Backbone as CSV, one residue per row, in Angstrom:
resi,resn,N_x,N_y,N_z,CA_x,CA_y,CA_z,C_x,C_y,C_z
1,MET,96.051,-26.584,224.332,95.600,-26.637,222.933,96.744,-26.167,222.023
2,PRO,97.233,-27.013,221.122,98.332,-26.616,220.229,97.847,-25.739,219.082
3,LEU,98.785,-25.050,218.456,98.449,-24.202,217.313,97.799,-25.015,216.197
4,SER,98.246,-26.247,216.015,97.748,-27.081,214.922,96.278,-27.424,215.050
5,SER,95.681,-27.197,216.241,94.256,-27.476,216.409,93.383,-26.413,215.746
6,HIS,93.985,-25.290,215.366,93.262,-24.218,214.670,93.417,-24.388,213.173
7,ARG,92.306,-24.348,212.458,92.333,-24.533,211.007,92.282,-23.209,210.249
8,GLN,91.744,-22.170,210.883,91.628,-20.866,210.240,92.753,-19.958,210.697
9,PHE,93.325,-19.240,209.742,94.519,-18.451,210.042,94.264,-17.388,211.093
10,ASP,93.148,-16.664,211.009,92.920,-15.570,211.957,92.843,-16.075,213.387
11,GLN,92.228,-17.249,213.580,92.172,-17.835,214.919,93.549,-18.301,215.373
12,ALA,94.297,-18.894,214.448,95.643,-19.371,214.786,96.568,-18.210,215.129
13,LEU,96.464,-17.109,214.384,97.308,-15.942,214.643,96.985,-15.348,216.009
14,ALA,95.692,-15.258,216.334,95.289,-14.727,217.640,95.782,-15.631,218.769
15,PHE,95.678,-16.942,218.568,96.153,-17.899,219.572,97.656,-17.760,219.773
16,ALA,98.397,-17.657,218.669,99.846,-17.512,218.751,100.219,-16.222,219.476
17,ALA,99.517,-15.130,219.148,99.807,-13.836,219.772,99.575,-13.892,221.274
18,GLN,98.461,-14.481,221.680,98.147,-14.563,223.110,99.150,-15.446,223.843
19,SER,99.515,-16.558,223.225,100.443,-17.496,223.863,101.822,-16.879,224.041
20,VAL,102.323,-16.231,222.997,103.663,-15.661,223.086,103.669,-14.426,223.974
21,GLU,102.555,-13.691,224.014,102.480,-12.519,224.904,102.629,-12.945,226.361
22,ARG,101.979,-14.032,226.731,102.094,-14.531,228.105,103.525,-14.953,228.411
23,THR,104.163,-15.595,227.453,105.552,-16.027,227.658,106.481,-14.828,227.765
24,MET,106.304,-13.837,226.888,107.113,-12.631,226.943,106.960,-11.920,228.278
25,ASP,105.732,-11.855,228.779,105.463,-11.183,230.046,106.255,-11.837,231.179
26,ARG,106.343,-13.167,231.150,107.102,-13.881,232.187,108.598,-13.657,232.042
27,LEU,109.074,-13.507,230.816,110.511,-13.382,230.572,111.043,-11.967,230.775
28,LEU,110.197,-10.975,230.599,110.635,-9.583,230.731,110.879,-9.214,232.190
29,PRO,111.897,-8.406,232.465,112.161,-8.005,233.853,111.106,-7.028,234.354
30,ARG,110.910,-7.043,235.641,110.032,-6.085,236.301,110.583,-5.824,237.697
31,GLY,110.162,-4.732,238.294,110.618,-4.420,239.642,110.688,-2.928,239.862
32,ASP,110.989,-2.545,241.086,111.028,-1.123,241.444,112.445,-0.686,241.817
33,GLU,113.442,-1.442,241.319,114.826,-1.049,241.578,115.154,0.234,240.813
34,GLY,116.414,0.670,240.929,116.821,1.901,240.262,116.649,1.859,238.763
35,GLU,116.756,0.654,238.180,116.615,0.536,236.724,115.167,0.271,236.307
36,ALA,114.211,0.521,237.190,112.800,0.238,236.901,112.308,0.976,235.658
37,ARG,112.830,2.175,235.410,112.405,2.922,234.223,112.786,2.157,232.948
38,LEU,113.944,1.513,232.964,114.354,0.689,231.826,113.406,-0.486,231.654
39,PHE,113.075,-1.171,232.751,112.140,-2.297,232.678,110.809,-1.840,232.082
40,GLU,110.335,-0.692,232.555,109.052,-0.178,232.084,109.085,0.099,230.579
41,ALA,110.184,0.686,230.109,110.301,0.987,228.683,110.372,-0.296,227.850
42,MET,111.056,-1.313,228.351,111.124,-2.594,227.651,109.742,-3.215,227.530
43,ARG,108.996,-3.195,228.604,107.664,-3.794,228.602,106.695,-2.969,227.755
44,TYR,106.805,-1.647,227.840,105.949,-0.753,227.059,106.096,-1.024,225.567
45,SER,107.311,-1.281,225.136,107.588,-1.401,223.705,107.394,-2.803,223.150
46,SER,107.325,-3.799,224.013,107.246,-5.172,223.507,105.939,-5.883,223.830
47,LEU,105.172,-5.390,224.775,103.913,-6.035,225.140,102.711,-5.219,224.664
48,GLY,101.585,-5.898,224.508,100.318,-5.213,224.280,100.105,-4.646,222.900
49,GLY,100.707,-5.216,221.895,100.474,-4.711,220.540,101.218,-5.512,219.501
50,GLY,100.826,-5.325,218.266,101.481,-6.025,217.171,100.770,-7.314,216.812
51,LYS,100.950,-7.745,215.583,100.287,-8.959,215.091,100.986,-10.218,215.577
52,ARG,102.250,-10.130,215.979,103.066,-11.282,216.377,103.204,-12.263,215.212
53,LEU,103.332,-11.724,213.998,103.417,-12.581,212.823,104.693,-13.422,212.835
54,ARG,105.797,-12.832,213.259,107.059,-13.578,213.311,106.962,-14.715,214.328
55,ALA,106.317,-14.446,215.457,106.103,-15.501,216.444,105.225,-16.602,215.870
56,PHE,104.202,-16.217,215.117,103.345,-17.209,214.474,104.158,-18.127,213.574
57,PHE,105.064,-17.567,212.795,105.879,-18.388,211.893,106.696,-19.419,212.675
58,VAL,107.225,-19.010,213.820,107.985,-19.950,214.646,107.086,-21.090,215.112
59,LEU,105.934,-20.742,215.652,105.043,-21.764,216.197,104.494,-22.662,215.102
60,ALA,104.134,-22.076,213.960,103.607,-22.882,212.855,104.687,-23.806,212.297
61,GLY,105.910,-23.291,212.177,107.008,-24.128,211.707,107.324,-25.237,212.695
62,ALA,107.235,-24.928,213.988,107.539,-25.921,215.014,106.556,-27.085,214.983
63,THR,105.291,-26.813,214.639,104.298,-27.901,214.582,104.646,-28.915,213.492
64,LEU,105.347,-28.478,212.453,105.707,-29.397,211.373,106.684,-30.467,211.841
65,PHE,107.415,-30.177,212.928,108.463,-31.091,213.391,108.200,-31.580,214.816
66,LYS,106.951,-31.430,215.258,106.515,-31.949,216.570,107.357,-31.392,217.719
67,VAL,107.698,-30.110,217.631,108.471,-29.445,218.693,107.532,-29.126,219.857
68,ALA,107.991,-29.335,221.078,107.188,-29.048,222.263,106.877,-27.555,222.367
69,ALA,105.825,-27.236,223.125,105.328,-25.862,223.191,106.339,-24.895,223.796
70,LEU,106.975,-25.268,224.917,107.855,-24.317,225.615,109.048,-23.885,224.772
71,PRO,109.792,-24.787,224.140,110.900,-24.338,223.288,110.423,-23.420,222.157
72,ALA,109.285,-23.754,221.552,108.773,-22.921,220.467,108.373,-21.536,220.965
73,LEU,107.725,-21.476,222.124,107.278,-20.190,222.663,108.461,-19.332,223.110
74,ARG,109.470,-19.926,223.676,110.651,-19.162,224.084,111.376,-18.614,222.856
75,THR,111.485,-19.421,221.816,112.137,-18.961,220.591,111.322,-17.862,219.938
76,ALA,110.001,-18.024,219.913,109.122,-16.990,219.357,109.242,-15.694,220.153
77,SER,109.347,-15.796,221.471,109.494,-14.604,222.313,110.803,-13.888,222.014
78,ALA,111.870,-14.661,221.826,113.168,-14.063,221.510,113.084,-13.239,220.232
79,ILE,112.409,-13.764,219.227,112.277,-13.034,217.969,111.455,-11.769,218.163
80,GLU,110.402,-11.851,218.968,109.595,-10.661,219.222,110.377,-9.612,220.008
81,PHE,111.279,-10.030,220.880,112.142,-9.067,221.576,113.069,-8.367,220.585
82,ILE,113.628,-9.130,219.656,114.481,-8.533,218.627,113.661,-7.563,217.775
83,HIS,112.471,-7.967,217.393,111.614,-7.111,216.566,111.276,-5.809,217.308
84,ALA,110.951,-5.927,218.594,110.626,-4.731,219.386,111.830,-3.803,219.483
85,TYR,113.005,-4.380,219.722,114.222,-3.554,219.770,114.433,-2.815,218.460
86,SER,114.210,-3.515,217.337,114.432,-2.878,216.037,113.457,-1.736,215.798
87,LEU,112.230,-1.896,216.253,111.235,-0.833,216.082,111.561,0.387,216.944
88,ILE,112.018,0.147,218.172,112.420,1.264,219.042,113.499,2.097,218.355
89,HIS,114.527,1.419,217.863,115.638,2.130,217.231,115.223,2.732,215.884
90,ASP,114.357,2.053,215.161,113.889,2.548,213.870,113.129,3.869,214.013
91,ASP,112.440,4.041,215.138,111.622,5.237,215.353,112.422,6.442,215.846
92,LEU,113.667,6.235,216.228,114.471,7.313,216.805,114.677,8.462,215.807
93,PRO,114.865,9.676,216.289,115.098,10.817,215.393,116.259,10.600,214.423
94,ALA,117.285,9.869,214.831,118.423,9.622,213.945,118.091,8.632,212.829
95,MET,116.993,7.912,212.965,116.582,6.928,211.969,115.363,7.458,211.214
96,ASP,114.172,6.863,211.481,112.968,7.278,210.755,112.233,8.446,211.416
97,ASP,112.584,8.753,212.668,112.005,9.887,213.386,110.479,9.829,213.374
98,ASP,109.933,8.757,213.946,108.482,8.569,213.973,107.977,8.669,215.407
99,ASP,106.915,9.437,215.591,106.368,9.652,216.933,105.343,8.609,217.337
100,LEU,104.889,7.784,216.381,103.857,6.785,216.662,104.344,5.385,216.335
101,ARG,103.916,4.440,217.155,104.192,3.029,216.891,103.063,2.213,217.517
102,ARG,102.408,1.410,216.692,101.296,0.576,217.145,100.207,1.405,217.812
103,GLY,99.985,2.600,217.260,98.901,3.462,217.706,99.141,4.200,219.008
104,LYS,100.375,4.186,219.512,100.685,4.920,220.736,102.049,5.582,220.570
105,PRO,102.408,6.508,221.465,103.691,7.205,221.310,104.864,6.236,221.237
106,SER,105.796,6.515,220.340,107.010,5.711,220.245,107.757,5.751,221.580
107,CYS,108.639,4.781,221.770,109.334,4.665,223.058,110.068,5.948,223.425
108,HIS,110.735,6.573,222.452,111.511,7.774,222.780,110.618,8.974,223.080
109,LYS,109.350,8.923,222.623,108.400,9.994,222.961,107.765,9.742,224.328
110,GLN,107.493,8.494,224.636,106.884,8.142,225.920,107.881,8.306,227.067
111,PHE,109.145,8.005,226.792,110.184,8.102,227.813,111.170,9.213,227.412
112,ASP,112.261,8.861,226.798,113.217,9.818,226.250,114.166,9.039,225.360
113,GLU,114.978,9.740,224.587,115.817,9.057,223.604,116.820,8.107,224.254
114,ALA,117.452,8.544,225.321,118.460,7.702,225.971,117.832,6.420,226.509
115,THR,116.676,6.554,227.163,115.994,5.377,227.688,115.567,4.450,226.565
116,ALA,115.114,5.012,225.452,114.704,4.196,224.309,115.875,3.388,223.755
117,ILE,117.028,4.033,223.633,118.211,3.319,223.132,118.572,2.174,224.073
118,LEU,118.550,2.442,225.368,118.900,1.408,226.345,117.864,0.282,226.356
119,ALA,116.598,0.627,226.217,115.542,-0.394,226.175,115.738,-1.311,224.974
120,GLY,116.060,-0.725,223.827,116.335,-1.542,222.648,117.528,-2.440,222.857
121,ASP,118.603,-1.886,223.429,119.807,-2.679,223.707,119.482,-3.852,224.634
122,ALA,118.696,-3.576,225.671,118.382,-4.610,226.656,117.483,-5.694,226.065
123,LEU,116.562,-5.319,225.202,115.696,-6.311,224.558,116.501,-7.216,223.633
124,GLN,117.460,-6.646,222.936,118.318,-7.455,222.080,119.100,-8.470,222.922
125,ALA,119.673,-8.011,224.017,120.432,-8.913,224.886,119.532,-9.996,225.475
126,LEU,118.324,-9.617,225.870,117.386,-10.569,226.449,117.050,-11.685,225.460
127,ALA,116.908,-11.348,224.189,116.586,-12.351,223.171,117.626,-13.470,223.156
128,PHE,118.896,-13.109,223.196,119.954,-14.121,223.148,120.087,-14.859,224.481
129,GLU,119.798,-14.161,225.569,119.780,-14.834,226.874,118.717,-15.930,226.896
130,VAL,117.558,-15.630,226.342,116.462,-16.605,226.300,116.843,-17.812,225.441
131,LEU,117.411,-17.578,224.274,117.775,-18.682,223.390,118.868,-19.561,223.988
132,ALA,119.787,-18.966,224.736,120.918,-19.715,225.292,120.542,-20.539,226.513
133,HIS,119.353,-20.313,227.078,118.935,-21.006,228.292,118.536,-22.445,227.972
134,ASP,118.829,-23.373,228.916,118.542,-24.782,228.630,117.049,-25.088,228.568
135,GLU,116.174,-24.178,229.040,114.737,-24.390,228.881,114.295,-24.245,227.429
136,THR,115.111,-23.571,226.610,114.768,-23.418,225.202,115.013,-24.705,224.443
137,HIS,116.048,-25.442,224.803,116.288,-26.765,224.222,117.325,-27.493,225.053
138,GLY,117.147,-28.810,225.202,118.077,-29.592,226.006,119.408,-29.836,225.340
139,ASP,119.466,-29.662,224.025,120.695,-29.915,223.278,121.462,-28.605,223.091
140,PRO,122.664,-28.495,223.671,123.444,-27.258,223.530,123.723,-26.904,222.066
141,ALA,123.860,-27.909,221.201,124.139,-27.640,219.787,122.962,-26.935,219.122
142,VAL,121.759,-27.284,219.527,120.569,-26.615,218.983,120.511,-25.181,219.472
143,ARG,120.768,-24.967,220.757,120.771,-23.603,221.286,121.835,-22.760,220.596
144,MET,123.002,-23.336,220.376,124.078,-22.615,219.687,123.665,-22.261,218.261
145,ALA,122.991,-23.188,217.591,122.535,-22.924,216.221,121.500,-21.804,216.195
146,LEU,120.587,-21.795,217.160,119.583,-20.731,217.234,120.249,-19.369,217.447
147,VAL,121.191,-19.314,218.390,121.898,-18.059,218.680,122.656,-17.579,217.448
148,ALA,123.384,-18.489,216.802,124.192,-18.113,215.640,123.319,-17.631,214.486
149,GLU,122.223,-18.338,214.224,121.352,-17.966,213.105,120.640,-16.640,213.371
150,LEU,120.190,-16.421,214.612,119.523,-15.155,214.912,120.519,-13.997,214.870
151,ALA,121.738,-14.226,215.350,122.769,-13.185,215.280,123.044,-12.809,213.831
152,ARG,123.126,-13.805,212.965,123.377,-13.551,211.548,122.202,-12.790,210.918
153,ALA,120.992,-13.157,211.295,119.800,-12.529,210.716,119.635,-11.077,211.156
154,THR,120.164,-10.743,212.329,119.947,-9.394,212.857,121.145,-8.466,212.702
155,GLY,122.301,-8.984,212.360,123.518,-8.181,212.360,123.826,-7.457,211.071
156,ALA,125.120,-7.236,210.843,125.572,-6.422,209.711,125.229,-7.038,208.366
157,HIS,125.066,-8.365,208.317,124.692,-9.035,207.083,123.211,-9.399,207.068
158,GLY,122.447,-8.756,207.944,121.023,-9.004,208.046,120.268,-7.702,208.273
159,MET,119.448,-7.683,209.325,118.553,-6.566,209.580,119.278,-5.230,209.737
160,VAL,120.357,-5.208,210.513,121.073,-3.950,210.744,121.738,-3.457,209.461
161,GLY,122.313,-4.371,208.686,122.871,-3.980,207.395,121.805,-3.427,206.469
162,GLY,120.624,-4.034,206.495,119.518,-3.525,205.688,119.075,-2.144,206.105
163,GLN,119.097,-1.881,207.415,118.753,-0.545,207.899,119.753,0.503,207.413
164,MET,121.036,0.124,207.354,122.048,1.030,206.823,121.760,1.355,205.367
165,LEU,121.430,0.326,204.583,121.085,0.546,203.174,119.839,1.418,203.048
166,ASP,118.903,1.257,203.982,117.679,2.052,203.952,117.985,3.527,204.201
167,LEU,118.895,3.801,205.121,119.285,5.187,205.374,119.976,5.788,204.150
168,LEU,120.825,4.995,203.514,121.510,5.470,202.309,120.529,5.684,201.156
169,ALA,119.425,4.930,201.170,118.443,5.028,200.083,117.826,6.418,199.997
170,GLU,117.776,7.130,201.120,117.237,8.495,201.108,118.125,9.428,200.291
171,GLN,119.421,9.117,200.243,120.358,9.980,199.517,120.534,9.550,198.064
172,GLN,120.076,8.322,197.747,120.343,7.766,196.423,119.063,7.308,195.728
173,ALA,117.948,7.986,196.021,116.649,7.541,195.517,116.633,7.390,194.004
174,GLY,117.214,8.320,193.288,117.176,8.262,191.833,118.060,7.189,191.241
175,GLU,118.985,6.660,192.057,119.936,5.672,191.558,119.529,4.245,191.894
176,ARG,118.471,4.054,192.652,118.105,2.739,193.145,117.363,1.932,192.093
177,SER,117.837,0.709,191.844,117.183,-0.208,190.919,116.312,-1.174,191.712
178,ILE,115.484,-1.946,191.011,114.652,-2.930,191.691,115.528,-3.986,192.364
179,GLY,116.674,-4.294,191.764,117.592,-5.252,192.380,118.150,-4.742,193.691
180,ALA,118.497,-3.462,193.732,119.035,-2.871,194.955,117.982,-2.829,196.058
181,ILE,116.745,-2.483,195.691,115.659,-2.453,196.671,115.375,-3.857,197.187
182,THR,115.407,-4.835,196.295,115.181,-6.220,196.712,116.239,-6.664,197.709
183,ARG,117.503,-6.346,197.437,118.574,-6.727,198.363,118.395,-6.038,199.710
184,LEU,118.061,-4.758,199.684,117.837,-4.008,200.919,116.787,-4.700,201.775
185,GLN,115.664,-5.041,201.158,114.555,-5.592,201.928,114.801,-7.037,202.347
186,ARG,115.578,-7.773,201.570,115.944,-9.128,202.005,116.724,-9.076,203.307
187,LEU,117.537,-8.037,203.450,118.312,-7.872,204.670,117.463,-7.270,205.787
188,LYS,116.842,-6.148,205.524,116.159,-5.404,206.582,114.945,-6.145,207.138
189,THR,114.136,-6.714,206.259,112.904,-7.382,206.672,112.993,-8.894,206.517
190,GLY,113.534,-9.333,205.392,113.487,-10.744,205.056,114.332,-11.637,205.932
191,ALA,115.461,-11.151,206.432,116.365,-12.013,207.203,115.710,-12.500,208.493
192,LEU,115.003,-11.608,209.191,114.352,-12.007,210.433,113.137,-12.898,210.153
193,ILE,112.423,-12.627,209.069,111.312,-13.498,208.685,111.846,-14.880,208.339
194,SER,112.977,-14.948,207.653,113.578,-16.236,207.300,113.933,-17.024,208.552
195,PHE,114.539,-16.363,209.536,114.849,-17.064,210.775,113.578,-17.553,211.455
196,SER,112.547,-16.707,211.459,111.287,-17.078,212.099,110.696,-18.330,211.462
197,CYS,110.763,-18.412,210.139,110.167,-19.538,209.416,110.969,-20.826,209.569
198,THR,112.258,-20.715,209.815,113.108,-21.910,209.882,113.488,-22.308,211.304
199,ALA,113.135,-21.487,212.295,113.516,-21.791,213.679,112.917,-23.114,214.149
200,GLY,111.691,-23.419,213.726,111.067,-24.683,214.107,111.846,-25.873,213.593
201,ALA,112.406,-25.738,212.405,113.221,-26.813,211.831,114.515,-26.991,212.621
202,ILE,115.091,-25.896,213.104,116.295,-25.985,213.940,115.957,-26.682,215.259
203,LEU,114.850,-26.265,215.875,114.419,-26.875,217.134,114.125,-28.360,216.966
204,GLY,113.564,-28.720,215.803,113.208,-30.104,215.548,114.317,-30.928,214.919
205,LYS,115.511,-30.350,214.785,116.652,-31.047,214.182,116.290,-31.646,212.827
206,ALA,115.621,-30.857,212.017,115.159,-31.326,210.714,116.324,-31.484,209.741
207,SER,116.112,-32.266,208.716,117.117,-32.459,207.673,117.164,-31.252,206.748
208,ASP,118.111,-31.247,205.839,118.312,-30.090,204.966,117.114,-29.813,204.057
209,HIS,116.461,-30.853,203.534,115.399,-30.639,202.541,114.237,-29.816,203.088
210,PRO,113.632,-30.163,204.232,112.551,-29.317,204.748,113.018,-27.926,205.143
211,ARG,114.250,-27.815,205.632,114.766,-26.490,205.985,114.896,-25.614,204.746
212,MET,115.368,-26.195,203.663,115.507,-25.427,202.431,114.145,-25.023,201.876
213,ALA,113.142,-25.888,202.021,111.790,-25.549,201.569,111.245,-24.363,202.359
214,LEU,111.484,-24.356,203.662,111.014,-23.244,204.496,111.799,-21.967,204.212
215,GLN,113.078,-22.096,203.902,113.872,-20.917,203.532,113.354,-20.306,202.232
216,ALA,113.006,-21.156,201.268,112.463,-20.661,199.997,111.118,-19.984,200.221
217,TYR,110.285,-20.589,201.074,109.002,-19.982,201.445,109.233,-18.607,202.061
218,ALA,110.161,-18.529,202.998,110.438,-17.277,203.695,110.983,-16.217,202.748
219,HIS,111.809,-16.637,201.812,112.396,-15.694,200.857,111.299,-14.970,200.077
220,ASP,110.384,-15.724,199.493,109.320,-15.113,198.695,108.313,-14.378,199.576
221,LEU,108.034,-14.947,200.745,107.088,-14.305,201.661,107.626,-12.969,202.157
222,GLY,108.931,-12.923,202.468,109.518,-11.687,202.966,109.426,-10.558,201.960
223,LEU,109.645,-10.860,200.676,109.515,-9.831,199.643,108.071,-9.405,199.471
224,ALA,107.151,-10.377,199.503,105.727,-10.045,199.404,105.302,-9.162,200.581
225,PHE,105.812,-9.471,201.766,105.517,-8.693,202.968,105.959,-7.247,202.795
226,GLN,107.163,-7.042,202.275,107.683,-5.685,202.133,106.945,-4.903,201.058
227,ILE,106.592,-5.564,199.959,105.805,-4.872,198.925,104.466,-4.436,199.510
228,ALA,103.844,-5.316,200.298,102.582,-4.952,200.954,102.777,-3.769,201.890
229,ASP,103.908,-3.734,202.603,104.226,-2.599,203.479,104.357,-1.307,202.675
230,ASP,105.033,-1.390,201.524,105.192,-0.212,200.671,103.846,0.276,200.156
231,LEU,102.960,-0.653,199.832,101.615,-0.283,199.383,100.836,0.387,200.510
232,LEU,100.971,-0.138,201.722,100.281,0.453,202.862,100.803,1.858,203.161
233,ASP,102.081,2.083,202.945,102.652,3.413,203.169,102.027,4.437,202.229
234,VAL,101.610,3.967,201.049,100.976,4.847,200.064,99.465,4.942,200.287
235,GLU,98.834,3.813,200.599,97.368,3.738,200.619,96.751,3.722,202.012
236,GLY,97.568,3.435,203.052,97.024,3.290,204.397,96.795,4.617,205.090
237,ASN,96.191,4.531,206.282,95.992,5.737,207.098,96.492,5.470,208.512
238,VAL,96.665,6.525,209.268,97.299,6.420,210.566,96.483,5.577,211.535
239,VAL,95.145,5.573,211.399,94.295,4.784,212.299,94.516,3.294,212.061
240,GLU,94.546,2.885,210.800,94.760,1.481,210.474,96.183,1.035,210.783
241,LEU,97.148,1.866,210.415,98.542,1.463,210.516,99.105,1.578,211.927
242,GLY,98.601,2.512,212.719,99.166,2.756,214.033,100.490,3.480,213.981
243,LYS,100.856,3.966,212.791,102.076,4.748,212.611,101.823,5.729,211.479
244,THR,102.765,6.613,211.243,102.567,7.661,210.247,102.782,7.123,208.835
245,PRO,101.755,7.181,207.961,101.942,6.733,206.579,102.611,7.814,205.734
246,GLY,103.065,7.438,204.542,103.608,8.393,203.583,105.004,8.879,203.878
247,LYS,105.677,8.281,204.869,106.996,8.783,205.241,108.055,8.463,204.183
248,ASP,107.886,7.338,203.468,108.848,7.001,202.429,108.813,8.029,201.300
249,ILE,107.613,8.488,200.957,107.467,9.486,199.891,108.116,10.800,200.314
250,VAL,107.833,11.220,201.550,108.391,12.477,202.060,109.917,12.417,202.087
251,ALA,110.447,11.234,202.492,111.904,11.078,202.580,112.552,10.880,201.221
252,GLY,111.746,10.654,200.201,112.279,10.446,198.858,112.910,9.091,198.661
253,LYS,112.490,8.108,199.471,113.063,6.771,199.360,112.524,6.039,198.130
254,ALA,113.403,5.308,197.475,112.968,4.409,196.414,112.383,3.156,197.056
255,THR,111.200,2.759,196.631,110.531,1.575,197.150,110.032,0.737,195.980
256,PHE,109.491,-0.443,196.282,108.900,-1.257,195.224,107.790,-0.489,194.516
257,VAL,107.016,0.270,195.277,105.892,1.007,194.689,106.391,2.174,193.845
258,SER,107.404,2.887,194.314,107.882,4.045,193.542,108.520,3.605,192.224
259,ILE,109.080,2.400,192.194,109.722,1.905,190.976,108.726,1.191,190.062
260,LEU,107.868,0.336,190.651,106.950,-0.473,189.846,105.599,0.181,189.602
261,GLY,105.204,1.093,190.512,103.844,1.613,190.476,102.936,0.705,191.287
262,VAL,101.775,1.224,191.691,100.875,0.500,192.583,100.385,-0.802,191.955
263,LYS,99.919,-0.740,190.715,99.317,-1.915,190.077,100.327,-3.046,189.908
264,ARG,101.495,-2.734,189.389,102.517,-3.768,189.169,103.064,-4.295,190.499
265,ALA,103.188,-3.413,191.485,103.682,-3.841,192.791,102.709,-4.832,193.423
266,ARG,101.405,-4.537,193.330,100.416,-5.452,193.897,100.448,-6.804,193.184
267,ALA,100.565,-6.783,191.867,100.637,-8.024,191.094,101.875,-8.835,191.480
268,GLN,102.984,-8.143,191.702,104.217,-8.818,192.099,104.056,-9.469,193.472
269,ALA,103.422,-8.769,194.406,103.200,-9.324,195.744,102.323,-10.571,195.669
270,GLU,101.289,-10.533,194.845,100.405,-11.690,194.701,101.142,-12.879,194.100
271,MET,101.995,-12.617,193.117,102.776,-13.691,192.507,103.728,-14.311,193.524
272,LEU,104.382,-13.475,194.331,105.317,-13.969,195.330,104.599,-14.788,196.402
273,ALA,103.387,-14.387,196.784,102.617,-15.138,197.784,102.264,-16.528,197.254
274,ARG,101.855,-16.600,195.994,101.554,-17.907,195.391,102.811,-18.774,195.325
275,GLN,103.907,-18.147,194.965,105.177,-18.855,194.858,105.620,-19.377,196.218
276,ALA,105.442,-18.553,197.247,105.802,-18.962,198.604,105.010,-20.197,199.023
277,ALA,103.703,-20.165,198.792,102.857,-21.298,199.169,103.269,-22.574,198.447
278,ALA,103.694,-22.448,197.202,104.075,-23.623,196.413,105.295,-24.329,196.999
279,HIS,106.151,-23.602,197.696,107.337,-24.217,198.307,106.972,-25.183,199.435
280,LEU,105.718,-25.138,199.888,105.300,-25.952,201.024,104.657,-27.272,200.607
281,ASP,104.643,-27.566,199.325,103.926,-28.750,198.826,104.365,-30.031,199.520
282,SER,105.645,-30.141,199.818,106.153,-31.383,200.410,105.622,-31.635,201.815
283,PHE,105.095,-30.606,202.472,104.574,-30.764,203.832,103.107,-31.186,203.849
284,GLY,102.437,-31.113,202.708,101.033,-31.497,202.640,100.139,-30.588,203.467
285,GLU,99.059,-31.175,204.032,98.074,-30.398,204.793,98.653,-29.793,206.068
286,ALA,99.733,-30.346,206.562,100.325,-29.851,207.809,100.754,-28.388,207.710
287,ALA,100.996,-27.906,206.480,101.461,-26.525,206.282,100.335,-25.588,205.852
288,ASP,99.092,-25.981,206.040,97.972,-25.147,205.580,97.973,-23.754,206.217
289,LEU,98.308,-23.675,207.499,98.319,-22.363,208.153,99.389,-21.456,207.552
290,LEU,100.520,-22.025,207.199,101.571,-21.227,206.562,101.131,-20.764,205.173
291,ARG,100.380,-21.595,204.465,99.852,-21.175,203.160,98.872,-20.018,203.337
292,GLN,98.010,-20.117,204.335,97.070,-19.028,204.599,97.810,-17.750,205.006
293,ALA,98.921,-17.917,205.697,99.715,-16.753,206.108,100.225,-15.977,204.898
294,ALA,100.561,-16.685,203.827,101.050,-16.017,202.618,99.969,-15.111,202.034
295,ASN,98.728,-15.554,202.090,97.627,-14.717,201.608,97.376,-13.542,202.539
296,PHE,97.485,-13.784,203.843,97.275,-12.721,204.816,98.277,-11.586,204.636
297,VAL,99.526,-11.950,204.392,100.607,-10.966,204.280,100.304,-9.911,203.220
298,ILE,99.716,-10.303,202.113,99.470,-9.336,201.043,98.095,-8.676,201.134
299,ALA,97.207,-9.236,201.972,95.854,-8.667,202.100,95.683,-7.782,203.331
300,ARG,96.660,-7.781,204.238,96.522,-7.062,205.506,96.389,-5.554,205.279
301,ARG,95.784,-4.901,206.262,95.616,-3.449,206.232,96.413,-2.742,207.330
302,THR,97.209,-3.523,208.076,98.048,-2.938,209.124,99.442,-3.538,209.040
């Protein structure tokens, strides 16, 4: 049963999560060798939790270009491995120093800091190993494009660069403008969401026009996603979030909410979600799940 057979977003998201979880389970290492503790930490941090929203974007985008299930699922798994690695490192004492993730102890609390760092490193490497494999796509040029785009989205000019800006934001809270916060979040959160939304177009060898439409969708969606995250940090609770709320306030970080206020931030997120959906007009009904995803991003409670 393909993702496109689901018309309601919640059912489609659950289907995507279950499908990619099974694929991730097959791709992750297991065994009782000397490095078994590393395998266990990798599996602990990447399986059994999370909305798999980035994976959903890959699968939903892939349906627009008639991409087969296996290439889409392998690409979605690679992104989830990158996301899991980023969360492991984000929770470390040197970063956000959070003891909870997805309602259970963070990797460094369940194991130890050294194992957590290695688990994150190994998950990152696994993501690129998966993309480079010929089962992901028969065309080497497509595999190369996937590797290059994901590397760009996660590196110094993407997620990792955004994390650096986020650390600096704690020291420069009073100096941060809305433009600076927007740039930070485009890198830290938006770059990986952008890759997730456009990976299906890469797999399907799509032309520039649909790829640009999906990039525009991802751009606005990524900002709406982060504003919603900032609102949840202020309004959410540990049971709903599965992590510690209010940490941005304690750290003195400038966020969309601290600059705009709750009411204006929520209005901005709603405007961005509408704008994101409008970028999909050229796809017609085929993009309905992606339109519903834009609404979900700003209405979620986790």
